[in-house]
C-alpha positions as CSV (number, residue, x, y, z in Angstrom):
1,M,97.7,72.4,84.5
2,K,97.1,73.8,88.3
3,I,100.0,76.4,88.4
4,A,101.7,78.4,91.3
5,I,103.3,81.6,90.6
6,T,105.4,83.2,93.4
7,G,106.3,86.5,93.2
8,A,103.4,87.1,91.3
9,H,103.0,91.0,91.9
10,G,106.7,91.4,90.9
11,L,108.2,92.1,87.8
12,I,108.3,89.0,85.7
13,G,106.0,87.1,87.7
14,H,103.0,89.5,86.9
15,H,104.3,88.9,83.1
16,A,104.1,85.2,83.9
17,A,100.9,85.5,85.4
18,V,99.3,87.4,82.6
19,R,100.6,85.1,79.6
20,L,99.2,82.2,81.3
21,H,95.6,83.8,81.5
22,A,96.0,85.1,77.7
23,E,96.6,81.2,77.2
24,N,92.9,81.1,79.4
25,C,92.0,83.8,77.3
26,A,92.3,82.3,73.7
27,A,91.0,79.0,75.1
28,R,87.7,80.3,76.4
29,F,87.3,82.4,73.0
30,R,87.4,79.3,71.1
31,G,84.9,77.3,73.4
32,L,87.3,75.2,75.1
33,P,88.4,74.6,78.6
34,E,90.8,76.8,80.2
35,P,93.9,75.0,80.3
36,H,95.5,76.4,83.3
37,D,94.5,76.8,87.0
38,L,96.5,79.9,88.4
39,V,97.1,80.6,91.8
40,L,99.2,83.8,92.7
41,L,101.2,84.0,95.1
42,G,102.6,87.3,97.3
43,H,105.4,88.2,99.3
44,A,102.6,87.8,102.4
45,D,101.6,84.6,101.0
46,F,105.1,83.0,102.4
47,D,103.8,83.8,106.0
48,D,101.1,81.3,106.1
49,D,101.7,77.9,106.0
50,A,98.3,77.1,105.0
51,T,98.0,79.3,101.7
52,L,101.4,78.1,100.9
53,E,100.3,74.3,101.0
54,A,97.1,75.1,99.4
55,A,98.8,76.6,96.5
56,V,101.1,74.2,95.8
57,R,98.9,71.1,96.5
58,N,98.2,69.2,93.4
59,S,100.3,71.7,91.1
60,E,101.8,70.3,88.5
61,L,104.2,73.5,88.3
62,V,105.7,76.0,90.3
63,L,107.2,79.3,88.6
64,H,109.4,80.4,91.2
65,F,110.0,84.0,90.9
66,A,109.8,85.5,94.6
67,G,112.8,86.6,96.3
68,V,114.4,89.8,97.9
69,N,117.0,91.8,96.4
70,R,116.6,95.3,98.2
71,A,117.0,95.4,101.7
72,S,119.5,95.2,104.6
73,D,122.6,92.8,104.3
74,A,121.4,90.5,106.7
75,D,117.7,90.4,105.3
76,I,119.0,89.2,102.0
77,R,121.6,87.2,103.2
78,T,118.6,84.7,104.6
79,G,115.6,85.7,102.8
80,N,116.2,84.1,99.5
81,P,116.7,81.0,101.1
82,D,114.1,81.2,103.8
83,I,111.8,81.6,101.0
84,A,113.0,78.5,99.5
85,R,112.7,76.3,102.3
86,R,109.2,77.2,103.0
87,L,108.3,76.5,99.7
88,I,109.7,72.9,99.8
89,A,108.6,72.4,103.1
90,A,104.8,73.5,101.8
91,C,105.4,71.0,99.0
92,A,106.6,68.1,101.7
93,A,103.5,68.7,103.5
94,A,101.2,68.8,100.5
95,D,102.7,65.5,99.2
96,A,103.2,67.7,95.8
97,T,106.0,66.9,93.5
98,P,105.5,69.9,91.2
99,H,108.0,71.0,88.4
100,I,109.5,74.1,90.1
101,V,111.3,77.0,87.8
102,Y,113.7,79.0,90.1
103,A,114.4,82.3,88.8
104,N,118.1,82.5,89.6
105,S,120.4,85.2,88.9
106,T,123.8,85.9,87.1
107,H,124.8,87.6,90.1
108,A,124.7,84.0,92.0
109,A,128.1,83.3,90.3
110,Q,129.5,86.1,92.3
111,D,130.7,86.4,95.8
112,S,128.5,89.2,97.1
113,V,125.4,88.7,99.6
114,Y,122.9,88.8,96.9
115,G,124.9,86.7,94.5
116,N,125.4,83.9,97.9
117,S,121.7,84.1,98.8
118,K,120.5,83.6,95.2
119,R,122.9,80.6,94.8
120,I,121.9,79.1,98.5
121,A,118.3,79.5,97.4
122,G,118.7,77.6,94.3
123,E,121.0,74.9,96.3
124,I,118.0,74.5,98.8
125,I,115.7,74.0,96.1
126,A,118.2,71.4,94.0
127,A,118.5,69.4,97.0
128,S,115.0,69.1,97.5
129,G,114.9,65.9,95.1
130,L,112.0,67.8,93.2
131,S,112.5,68.3,89.2
132,H,113.7,71.8,89.0
133,T,115.0,74.3,85.9
134,D,117.6,76.8,87.7
135,L,116.7,79.4,85.4
136,I,120.0,81.9,85.5
137,L,118.4,85.5,84.8
138,P,120.4,88.4,83.3
139,H,119.1,92.3,83.6
140,I,115.3,92.3,83.4
141,F,113.7,95.3,82.4
142,G,109.9,95.6,80.9
143,E,106.5,97.3,81.4
144,G,105.9,97.6,85.4
145,A,109.9,97.9,86.4
146,R,110.4,100.3,89.1
147,P,112.6,103.1,88.6
148,D,115.2,103.5,91.5
149,Y,114.9,100.5,92.5
150,N,117.2,98.0,90.9
151,N,116.4,98.6,87.2
152,V,118.3,100.9,85.1
153,T,115.9,100.7,82.3
154,A,113.6,102.1,84.3
155,T,115.4,104.7,85.8
156,F,116.6,106.2,82.5
157,I,113.0,106.1,81.3
158,K,111.9,108.1,84.6
159,R,115.0,110.3,84.2
160,I,114.2,111.2,80.5
161,I,110.1,111.9,81.1
162,D,111.2,114.5,83.6
163,G,113.7,116.0,81.4
164,E,116.7,114.9,83.8
165,E,120.7,113.8,82.8
166,P,121.8,111.3,84.9
167,E,125.5,110.3,85.4
168,I,126.5,107.4,83.3
169,N,129.5,105.3,83.3
170,Q,130.5,105.3,79.9
171,K,132.4,101.9,80.2
172,A,129.4,100.0,81.6
173,E,127.7,97.5,79.9
174,V,124.6,95.1,80.7
175,R,122.7,92.4,79.6
176,L,118.9,93.1,78.9
177,L,115.9,90.6,78.6
178,H,112.8,91.8,78.7
179,S,110.4,90.4,81.2
180,G,107.9,88.7,78.8
181,E,110.7,86.9,77.4
182,A,111.7,85.7,80.6
183,A,108.3,84.9,81.6
184,Q,107.7,82.8,78.6
185,I,110.9,81.1,79.0
186,A,110.3,79.9,82.1
187,I,106.4,79.0,81.2
188,D,108.2,76.7,78.2
189,A,110.7,75.3,80.6
190,G,108.1,74.4,83.2
191,K,105.6,72.6,80.6
192,S,108.6,70.9,78.9
193,G,110.0,69.6,82.3
194,A,113.2,71.0,81.4
195,T,115.8,70.3,83.9
196,G,119.0,71.6,85.0
197,K,120.7,75.1,83.9
198,L,119.1,77.4,81.4
199,A,120.9,80.8,80.9
200,P,119.2,83.4,78.4
201,A,121.9,85.5,77.3
202,G,119.9,88.9,76.6
203,K,121.1,91.4,74.7
204,A,124.3,93.2,75.2
205,I,124.4,97.0,75.5
206,S,126.8,99.4,76.7
207,V,125.0,101.6,79.4
208,A,125.1,105.0,77.4
209,E,123.9,103.4,74.1
210,L,121.1,102.5,76.3
211,F,120.0,105.8,77.4
212,E,120.4,107.1,74.2
213,R,118.1,104.8,72.4
214,L,115.5,105.5,75.3
215,R,116.2,109.1,74.7
216,W,115.3,108.7,70.5
217,L,112.3,106.7,71.4
218,H,111.2,109.6,73.9
219,E,112.0,112.6,71.2
220,S,110.4,110.5,68.7
221,Y,107.0,110.0,70.4
222,S,106.8,113.5,71.8
223,M,106.8,114.6,68.1
224,N,103.9,111.7,67.3
225,L,106.7,110.0,65.5
226,F,106.8,106.0,65.8
227,A,110.4,105.0,65.9
228,D,111.1,102.0,63.8
229,L,109.4,99.0,65.8
230,S,110.3,96.1,63.5
231,D,113.2,95.0,65.9
232,P,112.0,93.1,68.8
233,F,114.3,94.8,71.5
234,T,113.2,98.1,70.4
235,L,109.5,97.5,70.6
236,A,110.1,96.0,74.2
237,L,112.1,99.0,75.4
238,F,109.2,101.0,73.7
239,N,106.6,99.6,75.4
240,S,108.4,99.6,78.4
241,Y,108.5,103.4,77.9
242,R,104.8,103.8,77.2
243,S,104.3,101.9,80.1
244,A,106.2,104.9,82.2
245,L,103.5,107.2,80.7
246,Y,100.5,105.5,81.5
247,P,97.9,107.1,82.3
248,G,98.9,110.6,83.0
249,S,100.2,111.9,79.5
250,Y,96.7,110.7,77.6
251,P,95.0,111.3,75.6
252,R,97.7,112.8,73.5
253,M,96.4,116.0,71.5
254,L,97.4,116.0,68.2
255,K,98.6,119.5,66.4
256,L,96.0,120.6,63.8
257,N,96.9,122.4,61.0
258,S,93.9,125.1,60.0
259,D,93.4,127.4,57.2
260,Q,90.0,128.6,55.0
261,R,90.1,125.2,53.4
262,G,89.4,122.8,56.6
263,T,92.0,121.4,58.9
264,L,94.7,118.6,58.4
265,F,96.2,116.7,61.2
266,E,98.8,113.4,61.2
267,A,97.3,110.4,62.7
268,S,100.5,108.6,63.3
269,R,104.0,108.7,61.4
270,G,106.4,106.0,61.2
271,G,106.4,102.8,63.2
272,G,108.2,100.8,60.5
273,G,105.2,99.5,58.5
274,G,101.8,98.5,60.5
275,Q,98.1,98.4,59.7
276,T,95.4,101.5,59.7
277,F,91.8,100.6,59.9
278,L,88.6,102.5,60.1
279,S,85.4,101.7,61.8
280,W,81.8,103.1,62.3
281,T,80.4,101.9,65.2
282,H,76.4,102.6,66.4
283,P,75.6,104.7,69.8
284,G,75.7,102.2,72.6
285,I,78.1,99.9,70.7
286,T,81.6,98.6,72.5
287,R,84.4,97.6,70.4
288,G,87.4,96.0,71.7
289,E,87.5,93.9,75.1
290,H,90.8,92.5,74.6
291,F,94.8,93.2,75.3
292,H,97.9,92.5,73.8
293,L,101.3,91.2,75.0
294,D,103.5,93.5,72.3
295,K,101.2,95.0,70.0
296,V,101.1,99.1,69.9
297,E,97.8,99.8,69.1
298,R,96.3,103.3,68.4
299,F,92.8,104.6,69.1
300,L,92.1,107.8,66.9
301,V,88.1,109.0,67.2
302,L,87.4,111.3,64.3
303,Q,84.0,111.9,64.7
304,G,81.4,111.7,67.2
305,E,81.8,111.0,71.0
306,A,83.8,108.1,72.8
307,M,84.4,106.9,76.4
308,I,87.9,104.6,76.1
309,R,88.7,102.3,79.3
310,I,91.6,100.6,79.9
311,R,92.2,98.0,83.1
312,P,95.3,96.2,83.8
313,V,95.3,92.6,83.2
314,L,94.5,90.9,86.2
315,G,93.9,94.0,88.2
316,E,90.9,96.3,89.2
317,T,91.7,99.8,88.4
318,V,90.0,100.9,85.3
319,S,91.2,104.6,83.6
320,E,88.4,106.4,81.4
321,F,89.5,108.6,78.6
322,R,86.3,110.6,76.8
323,V,87.4,111.6,73.5
324,S,85.7,113.6,70.8
325,G,86.0,114.1,67.3
326,E,85.8,117.6,67.7
327,A,89.0,117.5,69.5
328,P,91.4,114.6,67.9
329,A,93.2,113.5,70.5
330,A,95.4,109.8,70.3
331,V,95.4,107.2,73.2
332,D,97.5,104.3,72.7
333,M,96.6,101.1,74.6
334,P,99.4,100.0,76.8
335,T,100.6,96.0,76.8
336,L,99.3,93.8,79.0
337,H,96.0,96.0,80.2
338,T,92.5,95.0,78.4
339,H,90.5,98.1,76.7
340,H,87.4,99.0,75.2
341,I,86.1,101.9,73.3
342,V,82.4,102.9,73.7
343,N,80.3,105.1,71.6
344,V,78.6,107.4,74.0
345,G,77.0,109.8,71.9
346,D,74.0,110.0,69.8
347,T,75.3,109.6,66.2
348,P,77.9,107.2,64.7
349,L,81.3,107.1,65.9
350,L,83.9,107.2,63.6
351,T,87.0,105.9,64.6
352,L,90.9,105.4,63.4
353,F,92.7,102.4,64.8
354,W,96.5,102.0,63.9
355,T,99.0,98.9,65.0
356,N,102.8,98.7,64.5
357,A,102.1,94.9,63.0
358,V,100.1,93.6,60.3
359,F,97.4,91.3,61.9
360,D,98.2,87.6,61.5
361,P,95.3,85.1,62.2
362,A,97.9,82.5,63.5
363,A,99.6,84.7,66.0
364,P,97.1,87.8,66.5
365,D,98.7,89.1,69.9
366,T,94.9,89.6,70.9
367,Y,93.3,88.2,73.8
368,A,89.5,88.7,74.8
369,D,89.3,89.7,78.1
370,P,86.1,92.4,79.0
371,V,87.1,95.5,81.0
372,F,84.7,95.1,83.5
373,G,85.0,91.1,83.5
374,A,83.1,88.1,82.1
């Protein structure tokens, strides 16, 4: 299935692209053909008719996340309708009839510049006659969200990490939906050809409670304590928080308690369960080469010398962390990042791995994807 994703470098678009790429990775790992031919479109691609037409030609599905939400009133007023018109025009020029999932907003029901702009864009898509889903989304949060932009969760996370106390409207409430969940809802709607309006409710939470929950996650993690991550919403908040720490806050040095008997340190605490395992790795051998959508995974070298490398899925920048059993330090793998660990020493490498979830072969949340490409 050829799938075009507009706004693929934005928050929901990137999560959708990674999830579809994960399906390709899973198929490739099993020796099967990749199910999706992905075309990722950024905002600049809407300035090129040929690029747009090539993207939608023979596409069965368009996940339409591109939009304008931060600009002058004049640009917002015209931006979203113009993007919708160009998408529909490209479909007509390419003689393409994809199903379109339009990422609309709850603001479309309000009489505001942004709300009217999103509503009109939806009306343009509906008037095209193409099969479509009107996906009405609440406030989105998740890994990769930009603070001080239009995302209260990301802004709170930045303030907490920086040790700042923002002013909070104690009466305000938001409905939050994780970007990964929003992306999966869009993907499922597109694949099933669902038509009409689809409005996931999200999690209702007061702004004050949101801030306190994020601060609790930060304070716990700062003490090498994982909060109980069995609740999916808490896990999503924690992964969003961790993404803001990466890469500058890693490796995380552990407190060593030494006396005449030797040394004791805590590898990890809390997390609501999970799984711990150990591995010996021969010199020159690599482990990992995979990524996770939700799972928290900690690497901790106990003996030997290792290089941990991490790359954002569908990205190119590789971060490197040299770690040693001589100075135990934890590196927690960010979600949506592929990673590996290499024994770069001359002796066997002993590594402790911890994850917040017991491995389930039926739903492993582990997708093979080499750090340096196939």
